[in-house]
PDB file of N, CA, C and O in Angstrom:
ATOM      1  N   MET A   1     100.729 100.560 118.363  1.00  0.00           N
ATOM      2  CA  MET A   1     100.351 100.125 117.015  1.00  0.00           C
ATOM      3  C   MET A   1     100.723  98.660 116.831  1.00  0.00           C
ATOM      4  O   MET A   1     101.838  98.254 117.158  1.00  0.00           O
ATOM      5  N   PHE A   2      99.803  97.878 116.316  1.00  0.00           N
ATOM      6  CA  PHE A   2      99.979  96.445 116.115  1.00  0.00           C
ATOM      7  C   PHE A   2     101.185  96.131 115.232  1.00  0.00           C
ATOM      8  O   PHE A   2     101.979  95.256 115.577  1.00  0.00           O
ATOM      9  N   VAL A   3     101.339  96.813 114.116  1.00  0.00           N
ATOM     10  CA  VAL A   3     102.413  96.522 113.161  1.00  0.00           C
ATOM     11  C   VAL A   3     103.775  96.732 113.818  1.00  0.00           C
ATOM     12  O   VAL A   3     104.657  95.884 113.681  1.00  0.00           O
ATOM     13  N   LYS A   4     103.958  97.823 114.514  1.00  0.00           N
ATOM     14  CA  LYS A   4     105.241  98.080 115.174  1.00  0.00           C
ATOM     15  C   LYS A   4     105.553  96.994 116.197  1.00  0.00           C
ATOM     16  O   LYS A   4     106.702  96.568 116.313  1.00  0.00           O
ATOM     17  N   GLU A   5     104.556  96.549 116.931  1.00  0.00           N
ATOM     18  CA  GLU A   5     104.754  95.495 117.928  1.00  0.00           C
ATOM     19  C   GLU A   5     105.168  94.187 117.257  1.00  0.00           C
ATOM     20  O   GLU A   5     106.077  93.510 117.739  1.00  0.00           O
ATOM     21  N   VAL A   6     104.521  93.825 116.164  1.00  0.00           N
ATOM     22  CA  VAL A   6     104.877  92.597 115.438  1.00  0.00           C
ATOM     23  C   VAL A   6     106.306  92.689 114.919  1.00  0.00           C
ATOM     24  O   VAL A   6     107.084  91.746 115.065  1.00  0.00           O
ATOM     25  N   VAL A   7     106.651  93.814 114.317  1.00  0.00           N
ATOM     26  CA  VAL A   7     108.011  94.008 113.800  1.00  0.00           C
ATOM     27  C   VAL A   7     109.022  93.892 114.935  1.00  0.00           C
ATOM     28  O   VAL A   7     110.068  93.264 114.769  1.00  0.00           O
ATOM     29  N   ARG A   8     108.727  94.479 116.062  1.00  0.00           N
ATOM     30  CA  ARG A   8     109.637  94.414 117.210  1.00  0.00           C
ATOM     31  C   ARG A   8     109.813  92.971 117.688  1.00  0.00           C
ATOM     32  O   ARG A   8     110.935  92.521 117.917  1.00  0.00           O
ATOM     33  N   ARG A   9     108.702  92.251 117.836  1.00  0.00           N
ATOM     34  CA  ARG A   9     108.759  90.866 118.325  1.00  0.00           C
ATOM     35  C   ARG A   9     109.423  89.916 117.343  1.00  0.00           C
ATOM     36  O   ARG A   9     109.975  88.892 117.745  1.00  0.00           O
ATOM     37  N   GLN A  10     109.376  90.247 116.053  1.00  0.00           N
ATOM     38  CA  GLN A  10     109.899  89.361 115.017  1.00  0.00           C
ATOM     39  C   GLN A  10     111.242  89.862 114.464  1.00  0.00           C
ATOM     40  O   GLN A  10     111.573  89.635 113.300  1.00  0.00           O
ATOM     41  N   ALA A  11     111.990  90.533 115.309  1.00  0.00           N
ATOM     42  CA  ALA A  11     113.354  90.974 114.960  1.00  0.00           C
ATOM     43  C   ALA A  11     113.399  91.824 113.700  1.00  0.00           C
ATOM     44  O   ALA A  11     114.318  91.691 112.891  1.00  0.00           O
ATOM     45  N   GLY A  12     112.403  92.704 113.530  1.00  0.00           N
ATOM     46  CA  GLY A  12     112.423  93.636 112.409  1.00  0.00           C
ATOM     47  C   GLY A  12     111.810  93.126 111.124  1.00  0.00           C
ATOM     48  O   GLY A  12     111.905  93.788 110.090  1.00  0.00           O
ATOM     49  N   VAL A  13     111.176  91.947 111.168  1.00  0.00           N
ATOM     50  CA  VAL A  13     110.628  91.329 109.962  1.00  0.00           C
ATOM     51  C   VAL A  13     109.110  91.181 110.098  1.00  0.00           C
ATOM     52  O   VAL A  13     108.600  90.859 111.171  1.00  0.00           O
ATOM     53  N   ILE A  14     108.397  91.423 108.990  1.00  0.00           N
ATOM     54  CA  ILE A  14     106.941  91.253 108.970  1.00  0.00           C
ATOM     55  C   ILE A  14     106.515  90.852 107.569  1.00  0.00           C
ATOM     56  O   ILE A  14     107.126  91.267 106.584  1.00  0.00           O
ATOM     57  N   GLY A  15     105.479  90.057 107.485  1.00  0.00           N
ATOM     58  CA  GLY A  15     104.915  89.697 106.192  1.00  0.00           C
ATOM     59  C   GLY A  15     103.939  90.766 105.721  1.00  0.00           C
ATOM     60  O   GLY A  15     103.324  91.464 106.527  1.00  0.00           O
ATOM     61  N   ARG A  16     103.807  90.880 104.412  1.00  0.00           N
ATOM     62  CA  ARG A  16     102.817  91.838 103.877  1.00  0.00           C
ATOM     63  C   ARG A  16     101.428  91.527 104.431  1.00  0.00           C
ATOM     64  O   ARG A  16     100.676  92.437 104.780  1.00  0.00           O
ATOM     65  N   ALA A  17     101.093  90.244 104.510  1.00  0.00           N
ATOM     66  CA  ALA A  17      99.777  89.856 105.022  1.00  0.00           C
ATOM     67  C   ALA A  17      99.609  90.291 106.475  1.00  0.00           C
ATOM     68  O   ALA A  17      98.525  90.722 106.870  1.00  0.00           O
ATOM     69  N   GLN A  18     100.667  90.183 107.268  1.00  0.00           N
ATOM     70  CA  GLN A  18     100.593  90.636 108.659  1.00  0.00           C
ATOM     71  C   GLN A  18     100.395  92.151 108.722  1.00  0.00           C
ATOM     72  O   GLN A  18      99.604  92.647 109.524  1.00  0.00           O
ATOM     73  N   ALA A  19     101.111  92.876 107.879  1.00  0.00           N
ATOM     74  CA  ALA A  19     100.970  94.332 107.852  1.00  0.00           C
ATOM     75  C   ALA A  19      99.551  94.715 107.453  1.00  0.00           C
ATOM     76  O   ALA A  19      98.965  95.630 108.031  1.00  0.00           O
ATOM     77  N   ARG A  20      99.001  94.018 106.470  1.00  0.00           N
ATOM     78  CA  ARG A  20      97.621  94.284 106.029  1.00  0.00           C
ATOM     79  C   ARG A  20      96.637  93.943 107.150  1.00  0.00           C
ATOM     80  O   ARG A  20      95.683  94.685 107.384  1.00  0.00           O
ATOM     81  N   ALA A  21      96.861  92.833 107.837  1.00  0.00           N
ATOM     82  CA  ALA A  21      95.985  92.450 108.949  1.00  0.00           C
ATOM     83  C   ALA A  21      96.075  93.455 110.088  1.00  0.00           C
ATOM     84  O   ALA A  21      95.133  93.610 110.865  1.00  0.00           O
ATOM     85  N   GLY A  22      97.210  94.134 110.182  1.00  0.00           N
ATOM     86  CA  GLY A  22      97.405  95.149 111.216  1.00  0.00           C
ATOM     87  C   GLY A  22      96.839  96.503 110.849  1.00  0.00           C
ATOM     88  O   GLY A  22      96.972  97.464 111.607  1.00  0.00           O
ATOM     89  N   GLY A  23      96.197  96.585 109.670  1.00  0.00           N
ATOM     90  CA  GLY A  23      95.522  97.818 109.283  1.00  0.00           C
ATOM     91  C   GLY A  23      96.231  98.654 108.237  1.00  0.00           C
ATOM     92  O   GLY A  23      95.732  99.715 107.860  1.00  0.00           O
ATOM     93  N   MET A  24      97.374  98.207 107.760  1.00  0.00           N
ATOM     94  CA  MET A  24      98.083  98.970 106.729  1.00  0.00           C
ATOM     95  C   MET A  24      97.503  98.663 105.355  1.00  0.00           C
ATOM     96  O   MET A  24      97.081  97.536 105.095  1.00  0.00           O
ATOM     97  N   SER A  25      97.483  99.643 104.491  1.00  0.00           N
ATOM     98  CA  SER A  25      97.038  99.434 103.114  1.00  0.00           C
ATOM     99  C   SER A  25      98.232  98.991 102.266  1.00  0.00           C
ATOM    100  O   SER A  25      99.383  99.134 102.678  1.00  0.00           O
ATOM    101  N   GLU A  26      97.946  98.455 101.088  1.00  0.00           N
ATOM    102  CA  GLU A  26      99.017  98.099 100.154  1.00  0.00           C
ATOM    103  C   GLU A  26      99.837  99.340  99.806  1.00  0.00           C
ATOM    104  O   GLU A  26     101.059  99.270  99.682  1.00  0.00           O
ATOM    105  N   ASP A  27      99.158 100.467  99.650  1.00  0.00           N
ATOM    106  CA  ASP A  27      99.858 101.721  99.340  1.00  0.00           C
ATOM    107  C   ASP A  27     100.827 102.112 100.457  1.00  0.00           C
ATOM    108  O   ASP A  27     101.934 102.573 100.180  1.00  0.00           O
ATOM    109  N   GLN A  28     100.425 101.933 101.696  1.00  0.00           N
ATOM    110  CA  GLN A  28     101.309 102.267 102.810  1.00  0.00           C
ATOM    111  C   GLN A  28     102.555 101.376 102.809  1.00  0.00           C
ATOM    112  O   GLN A  28     103.669 101.859 103.008  1.00  0.00           O
ATOM    113  N   VAL A  29     102.359 100.077 102.584  1.00  0.00           N
ATOM    114  CA  VAL A  29     103.490  99.151 102.522  1.00  0.00           C
ATOM    115  C   VAL A  29     104.396  99.531 101.356  1.00  0.00           C
ATOM    116  O   VAL A  29     105.615  99.600 101.510  1.00  0.00           O
ATOM    117  N   ASP A  30     103.804  99.777 100.197  1.00  0.00           N
ATOM    118  CA  ASP A  30     104.588 100.154  99.014  1.00  0.00           C
ATOM    119  C   ASP A  30     105.358 101.449  99.239  1.00  0.00           C
ATOM    120  O   ASP A  30     106.486 101.592  98.768  1.00  0.00           O
ATOM    121  N   ARG A  31     104.758 102.386  99.952  1.00  0.00           N
ATOM    122  CA  ARG A  31     105.421 103.659 100.233  1.00  0.00           C
ATOM    123  C   ARG A  31     106.642 103.444 101.138  1.00  0.00           C
ATOM    124  O   ARG A  31     107.693 104.043 100.909  1.00  0.00           O
ATOM    125  N   LEU A  32     106.509 102.596 102.157  1.00  0.00           N
ATOM    126  CA  LEU A  32     107.653 102.298 103.024  1.00  0.00           C
ATOM    127  C   LEU A  32     108.776 101.630 102.231  1.00  0.00           C
ATOM    128  O   LEU A  32     109.954 101.894 102.475  1.00  0.00           O
ATOM    129  N   LEU A  33     108.415 100.771 101.291  1.00  0.00           N
ATOM    130  CA  LEU A  33     109.420 100.134 100.439  1.00  0.00           C
ATOM    131  C   LEU A  33     110.061 101.155  99.499  1.00  0.00           C
ATOM    132  O   LEU A  33     111.281 101.172  99.334  1.00  0.00           O
ATOM    133  N   ALA A  34     109.244 101.996  98.888  1.00  0.00           N
ATOM    134  CA  ALA A  34     109.754 102.995  97.941  1.00  0.00           C
ATOM    135  C   ALA A  34     110.698 103.988  98.617  1.00  0.00           C
ATOM    136  O   ALA A  34     111.660 104.457  98.009  1.00  0.00           O
ATOM    137  N   HIS A  35     110.412 104.301  99.882  1.00  0.00           N
ATOM    138  CA  HIS A  35     111.240 105.259 100.620  1.00  0.00           C
ATOM    139  C   HIS A  35     112.377 104.572 101.372  1.00  0.00           C
ATOM    140  O   HIS A  35     113.089 105.184 102.168  1.00  0.00           O
ATOM    141  N   ARG A  36     112.521 103.277 101.088  1.00  0.00           N
ATOM    142  CA  ARG A  36     113.600 102.456 101.666  1.00  0.00           C
ATOM    143  C   ARG A  36     113.568 102.398 103.183  1.00  0.00           C
ATOM    144  O   ARG A  36     114.603 102.218 103.824  1.00  0.00           O
ATOM    145  N   GLN A  37     112.376 102.552 103.763  1.00  0.00           N
ATOM    146  CA  GLN A  37     112.234 102.365 105.202  1.00  0.00           C
ATOM    147  C   GLN A  37     112.060 100.884 105.506  1.00  0.00           C
ATOM    148  O   GLN A  37     112.436 100.411 106.579  1.00  0.00           O
ATOM    149  N   TRP A  38     111.492 100.165 104.559  1.00  0.00           N
ATOM    150  CA  TRP A  38     111.401  98.711 104.603  1.00  0.00           C
ATOM    151  C   TRP A  38     112.086  98.182 103.363  1.00  0.00           C
ATOM    152  O   TRP A  38     112.217  98.892 102.367  1.00  0.00           O
ATOM    153  N   ARG A  39     112.528  96.923 103.424  1.00  0.00           N
ATOM    154  CA  ARG A  39     113.103  96.279 102.245  1.00  0.00           C
ATOM    155  C   ARG A  39     112.567  94.865 102.139  1.00  0.00           C
ATOM    156  O   ARG A  39     112.256  94.238 103.151  1.00  0.00           O
ATOM    157  N   VAL A  40     112.456  94.361 100.920  1.00  0.00           N
ATOM    158  CA  VAL A  40     111.976  93.001 100.684  1.00  0.00           C
ATOM    159  C   VAL A  40     113.110  92.037 101.008  1.00  0.00           C
ATOM    160  O   VAL A  40     114.230  92.199 100.524  1.00  0.00           O
ATOM    161  N   VAL A  41     112.813  91.030 101.830  1.00  0.00           N
ATOM    162  CA  VAL A  41     113.823  90.027 102.145  1.00  0.00           C
ATOM    163  C   VAL A  41     113.524  88.690 101.478  1.00  0.00           C
ATOM    164  O   VAL A  41     114.433  87.902 101.216  1.00  0.00           O
ATOM    165  N   HIS A  42     112.228  88.435 101.202  1.00  0.00           N
ATOM    166  CA  HIS A  42     111.865  87.200 100.514  1.00  0.00           C
ATOM    167  C   HIS A  42     110.382  87.233 100.202  1.00  0.00           C
ATOM    168  O   HIS A  42     109.560  87.399 101.104  1.00  0.00           O
ATOM    169  N   GLY A  43     110.036  87.079  98.949  1.00  0.00           N
ATOM    170  CA  GLY A  43     108.619  87.045  98.567  1.00  0.00           C
ATOM    171  C   GLY A  43     107.791  88.120  99.232  1.00  0.00           C
ATOM    172  O   GLY A  43     108.026  89.310  99.018  1.00  0.00           O
ATOM    173  N   GLY A  44     106.825  87.717 100.036  1.00  0.00           N
ATOM    174  CA  GLY A  44     105.936  88.665 100.708  1.00  0.00           C
ATOM    175  C   GLY A  44     106.436  89.101 102.067  1.00  0.00           C
ATOM    176  O   GLY A  44     105.667  89.617 102.878  1.00  0.00           O
ATOM    177  N   VAL A  45     107.727  88.896 102.324  1.00  0.00           N
ATOM    178  CA  VAL A  45     108.292  89.248 103.623  1.00  0.00           C
ATOM    179  C   VAL A  45     109.152  90.497 103.478  1.00  0.00           C
ATOM    180  O   VAL A  45     109.982  90.601 102.574  1.00  0.00           O
ATOM    181  N   VAL A  46     108.933  91.441 104.389  1.00  0.00           N
ATOM    182  CA  VAL A  46     109.715  92.678 104.377  1.00  0.00           C
ATOM    183  C   VAL A  46     110.389  92.849 105.731  1.00  0.00           C
ATOM    184  O   VAL A  46     109.958  92.269 106.728  1.00  0.00           O
ATOM    185  N   ALA A  47     111.444  93.648 105.758  1.00  0.00           N
ATOM    186  CA  ALA A  47     112.163  93.911 107.002  1.00  0.00           C
ATOM    187  C   ALA A  47     112.321  95.408 107.175  1.00  0.00           C
ATOM    188  O   ALA A  47     112.445  96.151 106.202  1.00  0.00           O
ATOM    189  N   ARG A  48     112.315  95.829 108.389  1.00  0.00           N
ATOM    190  CA  ARG A  48     112.524  97.231 108.726  1.00  0.00           C
ATOM    191  C   ARG A  48     113.955  97.598 108.344  1.00  0.00           C
ATOM    192  O   ARG A  48     114.897  96.901 108.722  1.00  0.00           O
ATOM    193  N   ALA A  49     114.120  98.672 107.607  1.00  0.00           N
ATOM    194  CA  ALA A  49     115.451  99.119 107.191  1.00  0.00           C
ATOM    195  C   ALA A  49     115.959 100.254 108.054  1.00  0.00           C
ATOM    196  O   ALA A  49     117.154 100.550 108.053  1.00  0.00           O
ATOM    197  N   VAL A  50     115.048 100.904 108.804  1.00  0.00           N
ATOM    198  CA  VAL A  50     115.430 102.001 109.681  1.00  0.00           C
ATOM    199  C   VAL A  50     114.773 101.794 111.047  1.00  0.00           C
ATOM    200  O   VAL A  50     113.750 101.116 111.149  1.00  0.00           O
ATOM    201  N   ALA A  51     115.348 102.365 112.074  1.00  0.00           N
ATOM    202  CA  ALA A  51     114.783 102.255 113.414  1.00  0.00           C
ATOM    203  C   ALA A  51     113.545 103.109 113.570  1.00  0.00           C
ATOM    204  O   ALA A  51     113.439 104.175 112.963  1.00  0.00           O
ATOM    205  N   TRP A  52     112.609 102.648 114.378  1.00  0.00           N
ATOM    206  CA  TRP A  52     111.413 103.430 114.692  1.00  0.00           C
ATOM    207  C   TRP A  52     111.598 104.097 116.017  1.00  0.00           C
ATOM    208  O   TRP A  52     110.707 104.810 116.479  1.00  0.00           O
TER     209      TRP A  52
END
């Protein structure tokens, strides 16, 4: 999966735009944030909060 690879290469950090370009919907990103699997680190940048 593109998103997982980007997160791995970028030390657990990905932009919302990158996640969307990787095929994720806004709802999917919001769900990961709501379930605290991702957390906002700055503006449109999120970081993985749990290991995959």
